[in-house]
HTML snippet that shows the backbone in 3Dmol.js (N, CA, C, O; Angstrom):
<script src="https://3Dmol.org/build/3Dmol-min.js"></script>
<div id="view" style="width:600px;height:400px;position:relative"></div>
<script>
const pdb = `
ATOM      1  N   MET A   1     195.140 -54.193 192.305  1.00  0.00           N
ATOM      2  CA  MET A   1     195.934 -53.148 191.678  1.00  0.00           C
ATOM      3  C   MET A   1     195.676 -53.203 190.163  1.00  0.00           C
ATOM      4  O   MET A   1     195.820 -54.253 189.538  1.00  0.00           O
ATOM      5  N   SER A   2     195.298 -52.063 189.590  1.00  0.00           N
ATOM      6  CA  SER A   2     195.051 -52.033 188.149  1.00  0.00           C
ATOM      7  C   SER A   2     196.194 -51.314 187.444  1.00  0.00           C
ATOM      8  O   SER A   2     196.803 -50.386 187.976  1.00  0.00           O
ATOM      9  N   LEU A   3     196.451 -51.763 186.267  1.00  0.00           N
ATOM     10  CA  LEU A   3     197.529 -51.158 185.469  1.00  0.00           C
ATOM     11  C   LEU A   3     196.992 -49.933 184.724  1.00  0.00           C
ATOM     12  O   LEU A   3     195.829 -49.903 184.323  1.00  0.00           O
ATOM     13  N   PRO A   4     197.858 -48.914 184.541  1.00  0.00           N
ATOM     14  CA  PRO A   4     197.414 -47.758 183.748  1.00  0.00           C
ATOM     15  C   PRO A   4     197.267 -48.176 182.288  1.00  0.00           C
ATOM     16  O   PRO A   4     197.931 -49.112 181.843  1.00  0.00           O
ATOM     17  N   PRO A   5     196.419 -47.501 181.552  1.00  0.00           N
ATOM     18  CA  PRO A   5     196.267 -47.871 180.134  1.00  0.00           C
ATOM     19  C   PRO A   5     197.564 -47.620 179.379  1.00  0.00           C
ATOM     20  O   PRO A   5     198.319 -46.712 179.725  1.00  0.00           O
ATOM     21  N   PRO A   6     197.826 -48.415 178.356  1.00  0.00           N
ATOM     22  CA  PRO A   6     199.067 -48.202 177.588  1.00  0.00           C
ATOM     23  C   PRO A   6     199.012 -46.830 176.901  1.00  0.00           C
ATOM     24  O   PRO A   6     197.939 -46.333 176.559  1.00  0.00           O
ATOM     25  N   PRO A   7     200.180 -46.242 176.710  1.00  0.00           N
ATOM     26  CA  PRO A   7     200.186 -44.929 176.044  1.00  0.00           C
ATOM     27  C   PRO A   7     199.653 -45.064 174.619  1.00  0.00           C
ATOM     28  O   PRO A   7     199.923 -46.048 173.930  1.00  0.00           O
ATOM     29  N   SER A   8     198.907 -44.076 174.201  1.00  0.00           N
ATOM     30  CA  SER A   8     198.383 -44.134 172.837  1.00  0.00           C
ATOM     31  C   SER A   8     199.501 -43.796 171.861  1.00  0.00           C
ATOM     32  O   SER A   8     200.396 -43.014 172.182  1.00  0.00           O
ATOM     33  N   PRO A   9     199.450 -44.387 170.667  1.00  0.00           N
ATOM     34  CA  PRO A   9     200.508 -44.104 169.687  1.00  0.00           C
ATOM     35  C   PRO A   9     200.468 -42.626 169.295  1.00  0.00           C
ATOM     36  O   PRO A   9     199.407 -42.001 169.306  1.00  0.00           O
ATOM     37  N   PRO A  10     201.631 -42.079 168.951  1.00  0.00           N
ATOM     38  CA  PRO A  10     201.640 -40.664 168.552  1.00  0.00           C
ATOM     39  C   PRO A  10     200.749 -40.465 167.326  1.00  0.00           C
ATOM     40  O   PRO A  10     200.768 -41.271 166.395  1.00  0.00           O
ATOM     41  N   GLN A  11     199.986 -39.405 167.338  1.00  0.00           N
ATOM     42  CA  GLN A  11     199.087 -39.113 166.227  1.00  0.00           C
ATOM     43  C   GLN A  11     199.874 -38.466 165.094  1.00  0.00           C
ATOM     44  O   GLN A  11     200.670 -37.552 165.310  1.00  0.00           O
ATOM     45  N   GLU A  12     199.635 -38.955 163.888  1.00  0.00           N
ATOM     46  CA  GLU A  12     200.269 -38.317 162.738  1.00  0.00           C
ATOM     47  C   GLU A  12     199.607 -36.977 162.518  1.00  0.00           C
ATOM     48  O   GLU A  12     198.405 -36.817 162.726  1.00  0.00           O
ATOM     49  N   GLU A  13     200.404 -36.022 162.096  1.00  0.00           N
ATOM     50  CA  GLU A  13     199.869 -34.704 161.808  1.00  0.00           C
ATOM     51  C   GLU A  13     198.869 -34.830 160.665  1.00  0.00           C
ATOM     52  O   GLU A  13     199.186 -35.367 159.603  1.00  0.00           O
ATOM     53  N   GLU A  14     197.669 -34.334 160.892  1.00  0.00           N
ATOM     54  CA  GLU A  14     196.651 -34.417 159.854  1.00  0.00           C
ATOM     55  C   GLU A  14     196.904 -33.338 158.811  1.00  0.00           C
ATOM     56  O   GLU A  14     197.002 -32.154 159.134  1.00  0.00           O
ATOM     57  N   ILE A  15     197.006 -33.757 157.571  1.00  0.00           N
ATOM     58  CA  ILE A  15     197.285 -32.821 156.483  1.00  0.00           C
ATOM     59  C   ILE A  15     195.983 -32.572 155.740  1.00  0.00           C
ATOM     60  O   ILE A  15     195.415 -33.491 155.150  1.00  0.00           O
ATOM     61  N   PRO A  16     195.510 -31.336 155.767  1.00  0.00           N
ATOM     62  CA  PRO A  16     194.267 -31.059 155.048  1.00  0.00           C
ATOM     63  C   PRO A  16     194.469 -31.173 153.540  1.00  0.00           C
ATOM     64  O   PRO A  16     195.538 -30.860 153.015  1.00  0.00           O
ATOM     65  N   GLU A  17     193.426 -31.626 152.860  1.00  0.00           N
ATOM     66  CA  GLU A  17     193.512 -31.726 151.408  1.00  0.00           C
ATOM     67  C   GLU A  17     193.252 -30.369 150.780  1.00  0.00           C
ATOM     68  O   GLU A  17     192.435 -29.586 151.266  1.00  0.00           O
ATOM     69  N   LEU A  18     193.951 -30.107 149.707  1.00  0.00           N
ATOM     70  CA  LEU A  18     193.797 -28.852 148.999  1.00  0.00           C
ATOM     71  C   LEU A  18     193.937 -29.111 147.518  1.00  0.00           C
ATOM     72  O   LEU A  18     194.874 -29.778 147.079  1.00  0.00           O
ATOM     73  N   GLU A  19     193.015 -28.588 146.756  1.00  0.00           N
ATOM     74  CA  GLU A  19     193.114 -28.708 145.307  1.00  0.00           C
ATOM     75  C   GLU A  19     193.420 -27.345 144.719  1.00  0.00           C
ATOM     76  O   GLU A  19     192.775 -26.349 145.047  1.00  0.00           O
ATOM     77  N   ILE A  20     194.416 -27.317 143.841  1.00  0.00           N
ATOM     78  CA  ILE A  20     194.750 -26.094 143.122  1.00  0.00           C
ATOM     79  C   ILE A  20     194.490 -26.376 141.651  1.00  0.00           C
ATOM     80  O   ILE A  20     195.090 -27.278 141.067  1.00  0.00           O
ATOM     81  N   ASP A  21     193.601 -25.608 141.060  1.00  0.00           N
ATOM     82  CA  ASP A  21     193.215 -25.794 139.663  1.00  0.00           C
ATOM     83  C   ASP A  21     194.262 -25.122 138.771  1.00  0.00           C
ATOM     84  O   ASP A  21     194.256 -23.902 138.603  1.00  0.00           O
ATOM     85  N   VAL A  22     195.149 -25.923 138.210  1.00  0.00           N
ATOM     86  CA  VAL A  22     196.231 -25.400 137.380  1.00  0.00           C
ATOM     87  C   VAL A  22     195.681 -24.725 136.124  1.00  0.00           C
ATOM     88  O   VAL A  22     196.221 -23.714 135.675  1.00  0.00           O
ATOM     89  N   ASP A  23     194.609 -25.282 135.558  1.00  0.00           N
ATOM     90  CA  ASP A  23     194.009 -24.658 134.375  1.00  0.00           C
ATOM     91  C   ASP A  23     193.520 -23.243 134.687  1.00  0.00           C
ATOM     92  O   ASP A  23     193.667 -22.328 133.877  1.00  0.00           O
ATOM     93  N   GLU A  24     192.939 -23.083 135.874  1.00  0.00           N
ATOM     94  CA  GLU A  24     192.492 -21.757 136.294  1.00  0.00           C
ATOM     95  C   GLU A  24     193.681 -20.800 136.360  1.00  0.00           C
ATOM     96  O   GLU A  24     193.590 -19.657 135.915  1.00  0.00           O
ATOM     97  N   LEU A  25     194.796 -21.274 136.918  1.00  0.00           N
ATOM     98  CA  LEU A  25     195.984 -20.429 137.028  1.00  0.00           C
ATOM     99  C   LEU A  25     196.563 -20.103 135.652  1.00  0.00           C
ATOM    100  O   LEU A  25     197.016 -18.984 135.414  1.00  0.00           O
ATOM    101  N   LEU A  26     196.546 -21.083 134.747  1.00  0.00           N
ATOM    102  CA  LEU A  26     197.067 -20.852 133.396  1.00  0.00           C
ATOM    103  C   LEU A  26     196.249 -19.790 132.655  1.00  0.00           C
ATOM    104  O   LEU A  26     196.785 -19.057 131.823  1.00  0.00           O
ATOM    105  N   ASP A  27     194.961 -19.712 132.957  1.00  0.00           N
ATOM    106  CA  ASP A  27     194.088 -18.745 132.281  1.00  0.00           C
ATOM    107  C   ASP A  27     194.251 -17.323 132.816  1.00  0.00           C
ATOM    108  O   ASP A  27     193.760 -16.376 132.202  1.00  0.00           O
ATOM    109  N   MET A  28     194.922 -17.163 133.935  1.00  0.00           N
ATOM    110  CA  MET A  28     195.069 -15.830 134.523  1.00  0.00           C
ATOM    111  C   MET A  28     196.098 -15.011 133.754  1.00  0.00           C
ATOM    112  O   MET A  28     196.994 -15.553 133.106  1.00  0.00           O
ATOM    113  N   GLU A  29     195.950 -13.700 133.840  1.00  0.00           N
ATOM    114  CA  GLU A  29     196.755 -12.782 133.037  1.00  0.00           C
ATOM    115  C   GLU A  29     198.209 -12.648 133.495  1.00  0.00           C
ATOM    116  O   GLU A  29     199.108 -12.515 132.664  1.00  0.00           O
ATOM    117  N   SER A  30     198.449 -12.682 134.817  1.00  0.00           N
ATOM    118  CA  SER A  30     199.806 -12.380 135.294  1.00  0.00           C
ATOM    119  C   SER A  30     200.192 -13.258 136.479  1.00  0.00           C
ATOM    120  O   SER A  30     199.348 -13.879 137.124  1.00  0.00           O
ATOM    121  N   ASP A  31     201.498 -13.289 136.742  1.00  0.00           N
ATOM    122  CA  ASP A  31     202.002 -14.026 137.903  1.00  0.00           C
ATOM    123  C   ASP A  31     201.466 -13.428 139.198  1.00  0.00           C
ATOM    124  O   ASP A  31     201.217 -14.153 140.162  1.00  0.00           O
ATOM    125  N   ASP A  32     201.289 -12.112 139.225  1.00  0.00           N
ATOM    126  CA  ASP A  32     200.769 -11.476 140.436  1.00  0.00           C
ATOM    127  C   ASP A  32     199.365 -11.984 140.747  1.00  0.00           C
ATOM    128  O   ASP A  32     199.036 -12.261 141.900  1.00  0.00           O
ATOM    129  N   THR A  33     198.547 -12.102 139.716  1.00  0.00           N
ATOM    130  CA  THR A  33     197.182 -12.602 139.894  1.00  0.00           C
ATOM    131  C   THR A  33     197.216 -14.052 140.350  1.00  0.00           C
ATOM    132  O   THR A  33     196.468 -14.455 141.240  1.00  0.00           O
ATOM    133  N   ARG A  34     198.096 -14.828 139.725  1.00  0.00           N
ATOM    134  CA  ARG A  34     198.224 -16.249 140.110  1.00  0.00           C
ATOM    135  C   ARG A  34     198.681 -16.372 141.557  1.00  0.00           C
ATOM    136  O   ARG A  34     198.118 -17.153 142.324  1.00  0.00           O
ATOM    137  N   ALA A  35     199.698 -15.605 141.932  1.00  0.00           N
ATOM    138  CA  ALA A  35     200.231 -15.666 143.297  1.00  0.00           C
ATOM    139  C   ALA A  35     199.152 -15.292 144.306  1.00  0.00           C
ATOM    140  O   ALA A  35     199.037 -15.924 145.357  1.00  0.00           O
ATOM    141  N   ALA A  36     198.364 -14.273 143.992  1.00  0.00           N
ATOM    142  CA  ALA A  36     197.293 -13.853 144.899  1.00  0.00           C
ATOM    143  C   ALA A  36     196.269 -14.970 145.074  1.00  0.00           C
ATOM    144  O   ALA A  36     195.783 -15.203 146.181  1.00  0.00           O
ATOM    145  N   ARG A  37     195.938 -15.664 143.975  1.00  0.00           N
ATOM    146  CA  ARG A  37     194.963 -16.756 144.042  1.00  0.00           C
ATOM    147  C   ARG A  37     195.497 -17.907 144.884  1.00  0.00           C
ATOM    148  O   ARG A  37     194.767 -18.457 145.708  1.00  0.00           O
ATOM    149  N   VAL A  38     196.763 -18.281 144.691  1.00  0.00           N
ATOM    150  CA  VAL A  38     197.336 -19.394 145.449  1.00  0.00           C
ATOM    151  C   VAL A  38     197.428 -19.010 146.930  1.00  0.00           C
ATOM    152  O   VAL A  38     197.149 -19.838 147.797  1.00  0.00           O
ATOM    153  N   LYS A  39     197.817 -17.763 147.229  1.00  0.00           N
ATOM    154  CA  LYS A  39     197.867 -17.315 148.633  1.00  0.00           C
ATOM    155  C   LYS A  39     196.486 -17.407 149.265  1.00  0.00           C
ATOM    156  O   LYS A  39     196.351 -17.777 150.432  1.00  0.00           O
ATOM    157  N   GLU A  40     195.466 -17.068 148.492  1.00  0.00           N
ATOM    158  CA  GLU A  40     194.089 -17.161 148.971  1.00  0.00           C
ATOM    159  C   GLU A  40     193.745 -18.610 149.317  1.00  0.00           C
ATOM    160  O   GLU A  40     193.108 -18.871 150.338  1.00  0.00           O
ATOM    161  N   LEU A  41     194.165 -19.551 148.467  1.00  0.00           N
ATOM    162  CA  LEU A  41     193.895 -20.969 148.711  1.00  0.00           C
ATOM    163  C   LEU A  41     194.661 -21.494 149.924  1.00  0.00           C
ATOM    164  O   LEU A  41     194.189 -22.388 150.626  1.00  0.00           O
ATOM    165  N   LEU A  42     195.849 -20.930 150.165  1.00  0.00           N
ATOM    166  CA  LEU A  42     196.708 -21.405 151.248  1.00  0.00           C
ATOM    167  C   LEU A  42     196.539 -20.593 152.533  1.00  0.00           C
ATOM    168  O   LEU A  42     197.377 -20.678 153.431  1.00  0.00           O
ATOM    169  N   VAL A  43     195.475 -19.816 152.629  1.00  0.00           N
ATOM    170  CA  VAL A  43     195.300 -18.908 153.759  1.00  0.00           C
ATOM    171  C   VAL A  43     195.317 -19.649 155.109  1.00  0.00           C
ATOM    172  O   VAL A  43     195.742 -19.082 156.116  1.00  0.00           O
ATOM    173  N   ASP A  44     194.866 -20.888 155.136  1.00  0.00           N
ATOM    174  CA  ASP A  44     194.834 -21.654 156.380  1.00  0.00           C
ATOM    175  C   ASP A  44     196.130 -22.414 156.656  1.00  0.00           C
ATOM    176  O   ASP A  44     196.258 -23.071 157.689  1.00  0.00           O
ATOM    177  N   CYS A  45     197.074 -22.326 155.748  1.00  0.00           N
ATOM    178  CA  CYS A  45     198.348 -23.033 155.924  1.00  0.00           C
ATOM    179  C   CYS A  45     199.214 -22.261 156.905  1.00  0.00           C
ATOM    180  O   CYS A  45     199.459 -21.068 156.729  1.00  0.00           O
ATOM    181  N   TYR A  46     199.676 -22.954 157.943  1.00  0.00           N
ATOM    182  CA  TYR A  46     200.475 -22.278 158.969  1.00  0.00           C
ATOM    183  C   TYR A  46     201.973 -22.343 158.682  1.00  0.00           C
ATOM    184  O   TYR A  46     202.769 -21.733 159.396  1.00  0.00           O
ATOM    185  N   LYS A  47     202.355 -23.068 157.655  1.00  0.00           N
ATOM    186  CA  LYS A  47     203.776 -23.142 157.292  1.00  0.00           C
ATOM    187  C   LYS A  47     204.081 -22.074 156.246  1.00  0.00           C
ATOM    188  O   LYS A  47     203.168 -21.594 155.574  1.00  0.00           O
ATOM    189  N   PRO A  48     205.345 -21.695 156.098  1.00  0.00           N
ATOM    190  CA  PRO A  48     205.698 -20.689 155.070  1.00  0.00           C
ATOM    191  C   PRO A  48     205.295 -21.180 153.678  1.00  0.00           C
ATOM    192  O   PRO A  48     205.500 -22.345 153.336  1.00  0.00           O
ATOM    193  N   THR A  49     204.725 -20.285 152.889  1.00  0.00           N
ATOM    194  CA  THR A  49     204.208 -20.684 151.576  1.00  0.00           C
ATOM    195  C   THR A  49     204.944 -20.026 150.419  1.00  0.00           C
ATOM    196  O   THR A  49     204.727 -20.396 149.265  1.00  0.00           O
ATOM    197  N   GLU A  50     205.814 -19.053 150.706  1.00  0.00           N
ATOM    198  CA  GLU A  50     206.464 -18.290 149.627  1.00  0.00           C
ATOM    199  C   GLU A  50     207.245 -19.182 148.667  1.00  0.00           C
ATOM    200  O   GLU A  50     207.124 -19.028 147.452  1.00  0.00           O
ATOM    201  N   ALA A  51     208.044 -20.111 149.189  1.00  0.00           N
ATOM    202  CA  ALA A  51     208.855 -20.981 148.328  1.00  0.00           C
ATOM    203  C   ALA A  51     207.952 -21.879 147.473  1.00  0.00           C
ATOM    204  O   ALA A  51     208.229 -22.104 146.294  1.00  0.00           O
ATOM    205  N   PHE A  52     206.882 -22.385 148.070  1.00  0.00           N
ATOM    206  CA  PHE A  52     205.944 -23.225 147.320  1.00  0.00           C
ATOM    207  C   PHE A  52     205.311 -22.439 146.175  1.00  0.00           C
ATOM    208  O   PHE A  52     205.252 -22.914 145.041  1.00  0.00           O
ATOM    209  N   ILE A  53     204.839 -21.229 146.484  1.00  0.00           N
ATOM    210  CA  ILE A  53     204.180 -20.406 145.470  1.00  0.00           C
ATOM    211  C   ILE A  53     205.154 -20.059 144.346  1.00  0.00           C
ATOM    212  O   ILE A  53     204.798 -20.119 143.169  1.00  0.00           O
ATOM    213  N   SER A  54     206.376 -19.700 144.712  1.00  0.00           N
ATOM    214  CA  SER A  54     207.387 -19.349 143.708  1.00  0.00           C
ATOM    215  C   SER A  54     207.661 -20.540 142.783  1.00  0.00           C
ATOM    216  O   SER A  54     207.719 -20.382 141.564  1.00  0.00           O
ATOM    217  N   GLY A  55     207.827 -21.719 143.362  1.00  0.00           N
ATOM    218  CA  GLY A  55     208.075 -22.925 142.563  1.00  0.00           C
ATOM    219  C   GLY A  55     206.904 -23.264 141.667  1.00  0.00           C
ATOM    220  O   GLY A  55     207.088 -23.667 140.518  1.00  0.00           O
ATOM    221  N   LEU A  56     205.689 -23.100 142.194  1.00  0.00           N
ATOM    222  CA  LEU A  56     204.495 -23.382 141.409  1.00  0.00           C
ATOM    223  C   LEU A  56     204.388 -22.429 140.218  1.00  0.00           C
ATOM    224  O   LEU A  56     204.060 -22.851 139.110  1.00  0.00           O
ATOM    225  N   LEU A  57     204.660 -21.159 140.446  1.00  0.00           N
ATOM    226  CA  LEU A  57     204.590 -20.182 139.355  1.00  0.00           C
ATOM    227  C   LEU A  57     205.651 -20.473 138.291  1.00  0.00           C
ATOM    228  O   LEU A  57     205.398 -20.292 137.100  1.00  0.00           O
ATOM    229  N   ASP A  58     206.842 -20.924 138.715  1.00  0.00           N
ATOM    230  CA  ASP A  58     207.880 -21.312 137.743  1.00  0.00           C
ATOM    231  C   ASP A  58     207.383 -22.458 136.859  1.00  0.00           C
ATOM    232  O   ASP A  58     207.571 -22.444 135.643  1.00  0.00           O
ATOM    233  N   LYS A  59     206.752 -23.441 137.484  1.00  0.00           N
ATOM    234  CA  LYS A  59     206.243 -24.586 136.717  1.00  0.00           C
ATOM    235  C   LYS A  59     205.136 -24.151 135.758  1.00  0.00           C
ATOM    236  O   LYS A  59     205.061 -24.634 134.628  1.00  0.00           O
ATOM    237  N   ILE A  60     204.282 -23.243 136.211  1.00  0.00           N
ATOM    238  CA  ILE A  60     203.196 -22.768 135.348  1.00  0.00           C
ATOM    239  C   ILE A  60     203.759 -21.999 134.156  1.00  0.00           C
ATOM    240  O   ILE A  60     203.257 -22.135 133.040  1.00  0.00           O
ATOM    241  N   ARG A  61     204.799 -21.191 134.384  1.00  0.00           N
ATOM    242  CA  ARG A  61     205.432 -20.491 133.254  1.00  0.00           C
ATOM    243  C   ARG A  61     205.968 -21.504 132.246  1.00  0.00           C
ATOM    244  O   ARG A  61     205.849 -21.299 131.038  1.00  0.00           O
ATOM    245  N   GLY A  62     206.551 -22.586 132.732  1.00  0.00           N
ATOM    246  CA  GLY A  62     207.051 -23.645 131.845  1.00  0.00           C
ATOM    247  C   GLY A  62     205.926 -24.310 131.079  1.00  0.00           C
ATOM    248  O   GLY A  62     206.088 -24.644 129.905  1.00  0.00           O
ATOM    249  N   MET A  63     204.782 -24.507 131.730  1.00  0.00           N
ATOM    250  CA  MET A  63     203.633 -25.114 131.062  1.00  0.00           C
ATOM    251  C   MET A  63     203.087 -24.181 129.984  1.00  0.00           C
ATOM    252  O   MET A  63     202.645 -24.639 128.931  1.00  0.00           O
ATOM    253  N   GLN A  64     203.117 -22.873 130.246  1.00  0.00           N
ATOM    254  CA  GLN A  64     202.631 -21.926 129.247  1.00  0.00           C
ATOM    255  C   GLN A  64     203.494 -21.985 127.993  1.00  0.00           C
ATOM    256  O   GLN A  64     202.981 -21.927 126.875  1.00  0.00           O
ATOM    257  N   LYS A  65     204.804 -22.102 128.181  1.00  0.00           N
ATOM    258  CA  LYS A  65     205.704 -22.173 127.029  1.00  0.00           C
ATOM    259  C   LYS A  65     205.427 -23.425 126.208  1.00  0.00           C
ATOM    260  O   LYS A  65     205.496 -23.400 124.980  1.00  0.00           O
ATOM    261  N   LEU A  66     205.110 -24.527 126.901  1.00  0.00           N
ATOM    262  CA  LEU A  66     204.824 -25.778 126.194  1.00  0.00           C
ATOM    263  C   LEU A  66     203.504 -25.710 125.441  1.00  0.00           C
ATOM    264  O   LEU A  66     203.366 -26.301 124.370  1.00  0.00           O
ATOM    265  N   SER A  67     202.523 -24.984 126.002  1.00  0.00           N
ATOM    266  CA  SER A  67     201.208 -24.958 125.377  1.00  0.00           C
ATOM    267  C   SER A  67     201.073 -23.879 124.305  1.00  0.00           C
ATOM    268  O   SER A  67     200.095 -23.872 123.556  1.00  0.00           O
ATOM    269  N   THR A  68     202.040 -22.972 124.224  1.00  0.00           N
ATOM    270  CA  THR A  68     201.985 -21.931 123.191  1.00  0.00           C
ATOM    271  C   THR A  68     202.403 -22.539 121.858  1.00  0.00           C
ATOM    272  O   THR A  68     203.493 -23.100 121.749  1.00  0.00           O
ATOM    273  N   PRO A  69     201.551 -22.432 120.847  1.00  0.00           N
ATOM    274  CA  PRO A  69     201.913 -23.014 119.540  1.00  0.00           C
ATOM    275  C   PRO A  69     203.199 -22.361 118.987  1.00  0.00           C
ATOM    276  O   PRO A  69     203.369 -21.143 119.027  1.00  0.00           O
ATOM    277  N   GLN A  70     204.064 -23.194 118.488  1.00  0.00           N
ATOM    278  CA  GLN A  70     205.322 -22.694 117.927  1.00  0.00           C
ATOM    279  C   GLN A  70     205.091 -22.218 116.489  1.00  0.00           C
ATOM    280  O   GLN A  70     204.412 -22.881 115.705  1.00  0.00           O
ATOM    281  N   LYS A  71     205.658 -21.079 116.163  1.00  0.00           N
ATOM    282  CA  LYS A  71     205.551 -20.571 114.785  1.00  0.00           C
ATOM    283  C   LYS A  71     206.550 -21.328 113.913  1.00  0.00           C
ATOM    284  O   LYS A  71     207.668 -21.625 114.333  1.00  0.00           O
ATOM    285  N   LYS A  72     206.115 -21.634 112.679  1.00  0.00           N
ATOM    286  CA  LYS A  72     207.023 -22.365 111.774  1.00  0.00           C
ATOM    287  C   LYS A  72     207.478 -21.450 110.677  1.00  0.00           C
ATOM    288  O   LYS A  72     208.245 -21.863 109.807  1.00  0.00           O
TER     289      LYS A  72
END
`;
const viewer = $3Dmol.createViewer("view");
viewer.addModel(pdb, "pdb");
viewer.setStyle({}, {cartoon: {color: "spectrum"}});
viewer.zoomTo();
viewer.render();
</script>
């Protein structure tokens, strides 16, 4: 009598790597253009992306304010 093989451990969900070039987004003219670019990068993502994109655009707006030279 042979024993069945032990159950294999559950596989972790494989998370694909994705790079988003923040400098590229900062150089774009508008939030609409930025959002379109990020949606293009996330086209293979099966989870909802709207909240992520909105948060990313908020952070980029904050970065733009920091990088704009202040008038004295």
